[in-house]
C-alpha positions as CSV (number, residue, x, y, z in Angstrom):
1,M,-65.1,112.4,-10.0
2,A,-65.2,116.0,-11.1
3,L,-65.5,117.8,-14.5
4,Y,-62.9,120.4,-15.3
5,R,-62.3,122.8,-18.2
6,V,-59.1,122.9,-20.2
7,Q,-56.9,125.9,-19.3
8,S,-56.5,128.8,-21.7
9,N,-53.0,127.5,-22.5
10,G,-54.5,124.3,-23.8
11,K,-53.3,122.2,-20.8
12,S,-55.2,120.4,-18.1
13,P,-55.3,122.0,-14.7
14,A,-52.8,120.7,-12.2
15,G,-53.7,118.5,-9.2
16,L,-56.4,116.4,-10.9
17,S,-57.1,112.8,-9.8
18,V,-57.8,109.5,-11.6
19,G,-61.3,109.5,-12.8
20,D,-61.6,113.3,-13.3
21,E,-62.5,114.5,-16.7
22,V,-61.3,117.5,-18.7
23,V,-63.5,119.2,-21.4
24,T,-61.4,120.5,-24.3
25,G,-62.0,121.9,-27.7
26,G,-61.5,118.4,-29.2
27,G,-63.7,116.4,-26.7
28,T,-63.7,115.3,-23.1
29,Y,-60.8,113.2,-21.7
30,R,-60.8,111.0,-18.6
31,I,-57.6,110.9,-16.4
32,L,-56.3,107.3,-16.2
33,G,-53.2,108.0,-14.3
34,V,-50.8,110.7,-13.0
35,N,-47.2,110.6,-14.0
36,A,-44.3,111.5,-11.6
37,D,-43.8,114.9,-13.3
38,G,-47.5,115.8,-12.8
39,S,-48.6,115.1,-16.3
40,Y,-51.5,112.8,-17.0
41,R,-52.3,109.7,-18.9
42,S,-55.8,110.1,-20.4
43,V,-58.2,108.7,-22.8
44,L,-60.9,110.3,-24.9
45,S,-64.2,109.6,-23.1
46,N,-66.7,111.8,-25.0
47,Q,-65.7,113.2,-28.4
48,S,-68.9,115.1,-28.9
49,Q,-68.7,117.0,-25.6
50,T,-66.5,120.0,-26.1
51,I,-66.0,123.4,-24.5
52,R,-68.1,124.8,-27.4
53,N,-71.3,122.9,-26.6
54,Y,-71.1,122.0,-23.0
55,Q,-73.3,124.4,-20.9
56,G,-73.0,122.8,-17.5
57,S,-70.8,123.8,-14.6
58,Y,-67.1,123.1,-14.1
59,A,-65.1,122.3,-10.9
60,A,-62.2,124.5,-10.0
61,P,-58.9,122.8,-9.5
62,G,-58.6,121.7,-5.9
63,Q,-62.4,121.9,-5.5
64,S,-64.7,119.0,-4.9
65,A,-67.6,118.2,-7.1
66,A,-70.0,119.4,-4.4
67,Q,-68.3,122.8,-4.5
68,T,-68.7,123.2,-8.2
69,K,-69.9,126.6,-9.2
70,T,-73.2,126.3,-11.1
71,A,-74.9,128.7,-13.5
72,P,-77.1,131.2,-11.7
73,A,-80.7,130.1,-11.6
74,F,-83.9,132.0,-10.6
75,Q,-85.2,130.7,-7.3
76,S,-88.9,131.6,-7.0
77,E,-89.8,132.7,-3.5
78,R,-93.0,131.3,-2.1
79,Y,-95.7,133.9,-1.5
80,T,-96.1,134.6,2.2
81,P,-98.8,137.0,3.4
82,S,-97.6,139.9,5.4
83,G,-98.7,140.6,9.0
84,E,-101.1,143.3,7.8
85,T,-102.8,140.8,5.4
86,E,-103.0,138.1,8.1
87,Q,-104.5,140.7,10.5
88,A,-107.1,141.7,8.0
89,R,-107.9,138.0,7.4
90,A,-108.3,137.4,11.1
91,E,-110.8,140.3,11.2
92,V,-112.9,138.7,8.5
93,L,-112.9,135.4,10.4
94,R,-113.9,137.2,13.6
95,V,-116.8,138.9,11.9
96,L,-117.9,135.6,10.3
97,A,-117.8,133.9,13.8
98,E,-120.3,136.5,15.0
99,K,-122.9,136.0,12.3
100,P,-126.4,136.2,13.8
101,G,-128.3,132.9,13.9
102,S,-131.8,132.4,12.6
103,Y,-134.5,134.5,14.2
104,V,-136.2,132.8,17.1
105,S,-139.3,134.6,18.4
106,G,-139.9,134.9,22.1
107,W,-143.6,135.5,21.6
108,D,-144.6,132.4,19.5
109,K,-146.1,130.5,22.4
110,E,-148.2,133.4,23.6
111,L,-149.3,134.3,20.1
112,D,-150.3,130.7,19.4
113,A,-152.3,130.6,22.7
114,L,-154.1,133.9,21.9
115,Y,-154.8,132.8,18.4
116,D,-156.3,129.5,19.6
117,E,-158.4,131.4,22.2
118,I,-159.7,133.7,19.5
119,A,-160.3,131.1,16.9
120,N,-161.9,128.7,19.4
121,R,-164.1,131.3,21.0
122,G,-167.7,130.4,20.4
123,A,-170.5,132.7,19.3
124,F,-172.3,134.8,21.9
125,S,-175.0,133.1,23.8
126,Y,-176.9,134.2,26.9
127,D,-178.3,131.8,29.6
128,L,-180.3,133.3,32.4
129,G,-179.8,130.2,34.5
130,T,-176.1,130.6,34.5
131,D,-176.0,134.4,34.8
132,P,-175.1,135.2,38.5
133,V,-176.4,138.7,38.2
134,Y,-179.7,137.4,37.0
135,R,-179.8,134.9,39.9
136,Q,-179.1,137.8,42.3
137,Y,-181.9,139.9,40.8
138,R,-184.2,136.9,40.8
139,E,-183.6,136.3,44.5
140,Q,-184.1,139.9,45.3
141,Y,-187.3,140.3,43.3
142,Q,-188.8,137.0,44.5
143,S,-188.1,138.0,48.1
144,A,-189.6,141.4,47.6
145,G,-192.6,139.8,45.8
146,R,-193.2,137.4,48.6
147,M,-193.1,140.2,51.1
148,A,-195.5,142.3,49.0
149,M,-197.8,139.3,48.7
150,E,-197.8,138.7,52.4
151,D,-198.4,142.4,53.1
152,T,-201.3,142.6,50.7
153,M,-202.9,139.4,52.0
154,G,-202.4,140.8,55.6
155,R,-204.1,144.0,54.8
156,A,-207.0,142.2,53.0
157,A,-207.5,139.9,56.1
158,A,-207.6,143.0,58.3
159,L,-210.5,144.3,56.2
160,T,-212.4,141.0,56.7
161,G,-211.9,140.8,60.4
162,G,-209.0,138.6,60.2
163,Y,-210.4,135.9,58.0
164,G,-208.7,135.0,54.8
165,S,-210.5,135.3,51.6
166,S,-210.0,134.6,47.9
167,Y,-209.7,138.3,47.3
168,G,-206.8,138.5,49.7
169,Q,-205.1,135.6,48.0
170,Q,-205.7,137.1,44.6
171,A,-204.4,140.5,45.6
172,G,-201.3,138.9,47.2
173,Q,-200.6,136.9,44.1
174,Q,-200.9,140.1,42.0
175,A,-198.4,141.8,44.2
176,Y,-196.0,138.9,43.8
177,N,-196.4,138.8,40.1
178,A,-195.8,142.5,39.9
179,Y,-192.3,141.9,41.2
180,L,-191.7,139.0,38.8
181,Q,-192.7,141.3,36.0
182,K,-190.1,143.8,37.1
183,L,-187.6,140.9,37.1
184,N,-188.4,140.1,33.5
185,E,-188.0,143.8,32.6
186,V,-184.4,143.5,33.9
187,V,-183.6,140.6,31.5
188,P,-183.0,142.7,28.3
189,E,-180.6,144.9,30.3
190,L,-178.8,141.8,31.6
191,Y,-178.6,140.4,28.1
192,S,-177.2,143.7,26.8
193,Q,-174.7,143.8,29.6
194,A,-173.6,140.2,28.9
195,R,-173.2,141.0,25.2
196,E,-171.1,144.0,26.0
197,Q,-169.0,141.9,28.3
198,Y,-168.6,139.3,25.5
199,D,-167.6,142.0,23.1
200,R,-165.2,143.6,25.5
201,E,-163.5,140.3,26.2
202,G,-163.2,139.6,22.5
203,S,-161.7,143.1,21.9
204,A,-159.3,142.5,24.8
205,L,-158.1,139.3,23.2
206,Y,-157.6,141.0,19.8
207,D,-155.8,143.9,21.5
208,R,-153.6,141.5,23.4
209,Y,-152.8,139.6,20.3
210,D,-152.0,142.8,18.4
211,L,-149.8,143.9,21.2
212,V,-147.8,140.7,21.4
213,R,-147.5,140.6,17.6
214,S,-146.3,144.2,17.7
215,R,-143.6,143.2,20.3
216,D,-142.6,140.3,18.1
217,A,-142.4,142.5,15.0
218,S,-140.3,145.0,17.0
219,D,-137.9,142.2,18.1
220,Y,-137.7,140.9,14.5
221,A,-136.9,144.5,13.3
222,R,-134.1,144.7,15.8
223,Y,-132.9,141.3,14.6
224,R,-132.9,142.5,11.0
225,D,-131.0,145.5,12.0
226,R,-128.4,143.3,13.6
227,V,-128.2,141.2,10.4
228,S,-127.8,144.3,8.3
229,D,-125.1,145.6,10.6
230,Y,-123.4,142.2,10.4
231,Y,-123.3,142.1,6.6
232,A,-122.1,145.7,6.5
233,E,-119.3,144.9,8.9
234,L,-118.5,141.8,7.0
235,S,-118.4,143.7,3.7
236,D,-116.0,146.3,5.2
237,A,-113.8,143.6,6.6
238,R,-113.7,141.7,3.3
239,S,-112.9,144.9,1.4
240,A,-110.1,145.8,3.7
241,Y,-108.7,142.2,3.5
242,E,-108.9,142.1,-0.3
243,A,-107.3,145.6,-0.6
244,E,-104.4,144.6,1.7
245,A,-104.0,141.2,0.0
246,N,-103.9,142.8,-3.4
247,R,-101.3,145.3,-2.2
248,D,-99.4,142.5,-0.6
249,Y,-99.4,140.3,-3.6
250,Q,-98.5,143.2,-5.9
251,R,-95.5,143.9,-3.7
252,Y,-94.6,140.2,-3.9
253,S,-95.2,140.1,-7.7
254,D,-93.0,143.2,-8.2
255,S,-90.3,141.7,-6.0
256,Q,-90.4,138.4,-8.0
257,S,-90.2,140.4,-11.3
258,R,-87.2,142.3,-10.1
259,A,-85.6,139.0,-8.9
260,L,-86.3,137.4,-12.2
261,Q,-84.8,140.2,-14.1
262,E,-81.7,140.2,-11.9
263,A,-81.4,136.4,-12.3
264,K,-81.8,136.7,-16.1
265,L,-79.1,139.4,-16.1
266,A,-76.8,137.2,-14.0
267,S,-77.5,134.2,-16.2
268,D,-76.7,136.2,-19.3
269,N,-73.5,137.5,-17.7
270,Y,-72.6,133.9,-16.7
271,W,-73.1,132.5,-20.2
272,N,-71.5,135.5,-21.9
273,Q,-68.5,135.0,-19.6
274,L,-68.5,131.3,-20.3
275,E,-68.6,132.1,-24.0
276,Y,-65.8,134.6,-23.6
277,D,-63.7,132.1,-21.7
278,A,-64.4,129.5,-24.3
279,D,-63.3,131.8,-27.1
280,R,-60.1,132.7,-25.2
281,A,-59.5,129.0,-24.5
282,D,-60.0,128.2,-28.2
283,A,-57.7,130.9,-29.2
284,A,-55.1,129.8,-26.6
285,T,-55.5,126.2,-27.7
286,A,-55.1,127.1,-31.4
287,Q,-52.1,129.2,-30.5
288,Y,-50.7,126.3,-28.4
289,W,-51.1,123.9,-31.3
290,K,-49.7,126.4,-33.8
291,Q,-46.7,127.0,-31.6
292,L,-46.3,123.2,-31.2
293,D,-46.6,122.7,-34.9
294,Y,-44.0,125.5,-35.4
295,A,-41.7,123.9,-32.9
296,D,-42.1,120.5,-34.6
297,K,-41.3,122.1,-37.9
298,Q,-38.3,123.9,-36.4
299,A,-37.1,120.6,-34.9
300,E,-37.6,118.8,-38.1
301,A,-35.7,121.5,-40.0
302,A,-32.9,121.4,-37.5
303,Q,-32.8,117.7,-37.7
304,K,-32.6,117.8,-41.5
305,A,-29.9,120.5,-41.4
306,A,-27.9,118.4,-38.9
307,K,-28.2,115.4,-41.1
308,K,-27.2,117.4,-44.1
309,S,-24.3,118.9,-42.3
310,A,-23.1,115.5,-41.1
311,S,-23.4,114.1,-44.6
312,S,-21.5,117.1,-46.0
313,A,-18.7,116.7,-43.4
314,K,-18.5,113.0,-44.1
315,K,-18.0,113.6,-47.8
316,Q,-15.4,116.3,-47.2
317,T,-13.4,114.0,-44.9
318,S,-13.5,111.2,-47.4
319,S,-12.3,113.3,-50.3
320,G,-9.5,114.8,-48.2
321,L,-8.2,111.4,-47.3
322,A,-8.3,110.3,-50.8
323,G,-6.1,113.2,-52.1
324,K,-3.3,113.0,-49.6
325,S,-0.1,110.7,-49.6
326,Y,0.8,108.9,-46.5
327,G,4.5,110.1,-45.9
328,T,6.3,111.0,-42.8
329,K,5.3,114.6,-43.2
330,K,2.9,115.9,-40.6
331,Q,-0.5,116.8,-42.0
332,P,-2.0,120.2,-41.2
333,N,-5.4,118.8,-40.0
334,A,-4.1,115.8,-38.2
335,G,-5.0,117.2,-34.7
336,K,-8.6,118.1,-35.7
337,L,-9.4,114.8,-37.3
338,S,-8.4,113.0,-34.2
339,N,-11.3,114.8,-32.4
340,R,-13.9,113.8,-34.9
341,P,-16.2,111.0,-34.0
342,A,-15.5,107.6,-35.5
343,L,-17.2,107.2,-38.8
344,R,-19.6,104.3,-39.4
């Protein structure tokens, strides 16, 4: 079933089928049948739907409902980013994928070990018994003392004719003690040397700790430079993407605005044309009914005139027959009367 518009001559389009409907100025009619001469049998299906208020679409004669021309409508185009915008977005994603991770120091273990060594280092203490240098001095001075003691005791024995004496023993002991005294004189120097060694080792630990910490600080500074470079690159990539996306969307928005204006213009033209066609159809319909009414009046006047003429002729015939005598004389209108229709 399709919906058609009445023609400008007030008649339905030719070639319609049963079930089709025609919108006219007086309502919408449904075709119930098609006569042999091509005319239709129809019934009023919707009195309120006329060509004045119906704003839908009509099918053209010989066109299926699926081919019906519809009013132009704005079709919004979905926004699709351009290749440039997608490329800028891919650059942002690439930079994001290269974001530096958290800083991991390569010196933590060594720093911890040095710190523990410094923190756990005890106070300075000096033990002669464990000092190898002192033991070496002690052995040397004891050996030299024994040699001096023996030499002294030997010389004393020689003075006494080879006999030992208490003097010789005393002198030998004094010689031995003299070397032990020299050994004791070395102890402060050894203590000082041990202290200096302790201090040097402590300074070396601090220097090593500072050096490693400096290396760690240098590595961290390079890491911060990488992070700064990363965020600078990311900022540039995002700015480029946003600028391209804004230009892209502005082009899309301008295109949609133009399309919307064109669609509005087409829609206005469509409805204006439809209104114009409706006015023409109304005028044609009014003219058709006016002519039909005029023809009906002309036919009615002609019918009345014919009846009046027939009645007048009948009266004239009756009066003529009544005024004549029926002799053998031929009447002047006898031939014409025989051609008249029989009176009833």
